[in-house]
C-alpha positions in Angstrom: 5.9 39.5 3.0 5.4 35.8 3.4 4.3 35.2 7.0 3.9 31.6 8.1 0.4 30.9 9.6 0.2 29.4 13.1 -1.9 26.2 13.3 -3.4 25.3 16.7 -4.5 21.9 17.9 -8.1 21.1 18.5 -7.2 20.6 22.2 -5.8 24.1 22.4 -8.8 25.7 20.6 -11.1 23.9 23.0 -9.2 25.2 26.0 -9.5 28.8 24.7 -13.2 28.5 24.2 -13.7 26.9 27.7 -11.7 29.7 29.3 -13.6 32.3 27.4 -16.9 30.8 28.6 -15.7 30.6 32.3 -14.2 34.0 32.6 -15.1 37.5 31.7 -11.8 38.1 29.9 -11.1 39.1 26.4 -9.5 36.6 24.0 -5.9 38.1 24.2 -5.9 37.8 28.0 -7.1 34.2 28.0 -4.6 33.1 25.4 -1.8 34.8 27.2 -2.6 32.9 30.4 -2.9 29.4 28.7 0.2 27.2 28.8 1.1 26.7 25.2 4.2 25.1 23.7 4.5 25.6 20.0 7.2 22.9 19.7 4.7 20.4 21.3 2.0 21.3 18.7 4.5 20.9 15.9 5.6 17.5 17.2 2.0 16.4 17.5 1.4 17.3 13.8 4.6 15.6 12.7 3.6 12.5 14.6 0.2 12.5 12.9 1.8 13.1 9.5 4.2 10.2 10.1 1.4 7.9 11.2 -0.7 8.7 8.1 2.3 8.2 5.8 2.8 4.7 7.3 -0.9 3.9 6.9 -0.9 5.0 3.3 2.2 3.1 2.5 0.3 -0.1 3.1 -2.4 0.6 0.5 -0.3 -0.1 -2.6 0.7 -3.5 -1.1 -2.9 -4.4 -0.4 -4.0 -3.1 -3.8 -1.5 -5.4 -5.4 -2.4 -8.4 -3.3 -6.1 -8.3 -3.9 -5.9 -9.2 -7.7 -3.6 -12.1 -6.8 -6.0 -13.4 -4.2 -9.0 -13.0 -6.5 -7.3 -14.8 -9.4 -6.3 -17.6 -7.0 -9.9 -18.0 -5.8 -11.3 -17.8 -9.3 -9.0 -20.6 -10.4 -10.1 -22.7 -7.5 -13.8 -22.0 -8.2 -13.7 -22.6 -11.9 -11.8 -25.9 -11.6 -13.9 -27.3 -8.7 -17.5 -26.2 -9.4 -19.6 -27.5 -12.2 -20.9 -25.1 -14.8 -24.5 -25.6 -13.8 -23.7 -24.9 -10.2 -21.7 -21.7 -11.1 -24.7 -20.6 -13.2 -26.9 -21.0 -10.2 -24.6 -18.8 -8.1 -25.5 -15.7 -10.2 -28.0 -13.5 -8.3 -30.2 -11.1 -10.3 -30.9 -8.9 -7.2 -27.2 -8.5 -6.3 -25.5 -5.1 -6.6 -22.9 -6.6 -9.0 -24.3 -6.6 -12.6 -25.0 -10.0 -14.1 -22.4 -9.3 -16.8 -19.7 -8.9 -14.1 -20.9 -12.0 -12.2 -20.7 -14.0 -15.4 -17.1 -12.8 -16.0 -16.1 -13.6 -12.4 -17.6 -17.1 -12.6 -16.1 -17.7 -16.1 -19.5 -18.2 -17.7 -20.6 -16.6 -21.0 -23.8 -14.6 -20.8 -25.5 -16.8 -23.4 -24.8 -19.8 -21.1 -26.4 -18.0 -18.2 -29.5 -17.0 -20.2 -29.9 -20.4 -22.0 -33.0 -22.3 -21.2 -32.9 -25.9 -22.5 -35.9 -27.1 -24.4 -37.5 -30.3 -23.1 -37.0 -33.4 -25.2 -40.8 -33.8 -25.9 -40.9 -30.3 -27.5 -38.2 -31.0 -30.1 -39.2 -31.5 -33.7 -38.0 -34.8 -35.2 
């Protein structure tokens, strides 16, 4: 026997609880007296399902668009900002690891960590 379960809306469940609290009736009496249209409940669920499907259909579009936008901005950044300025953009206290920041700014890690020696310290 495969019996389909009935699903009730939160609104209906709330009505049942409020009626039980107001009256000294048993559950079956309260439910029998409440106006309930199963077709309406099904329609509400179908509407919610359709709304969620439409919302989730947008995600792949956005997921595809983000790399394009990132690549565009990276290209603009690399071509317009000097290496020394990009190096100063890296923040050690940021949530993003330094390795990833270097990759995004198109800087090698050795360039980031390089400390030039002053001219006076160089051996001739």
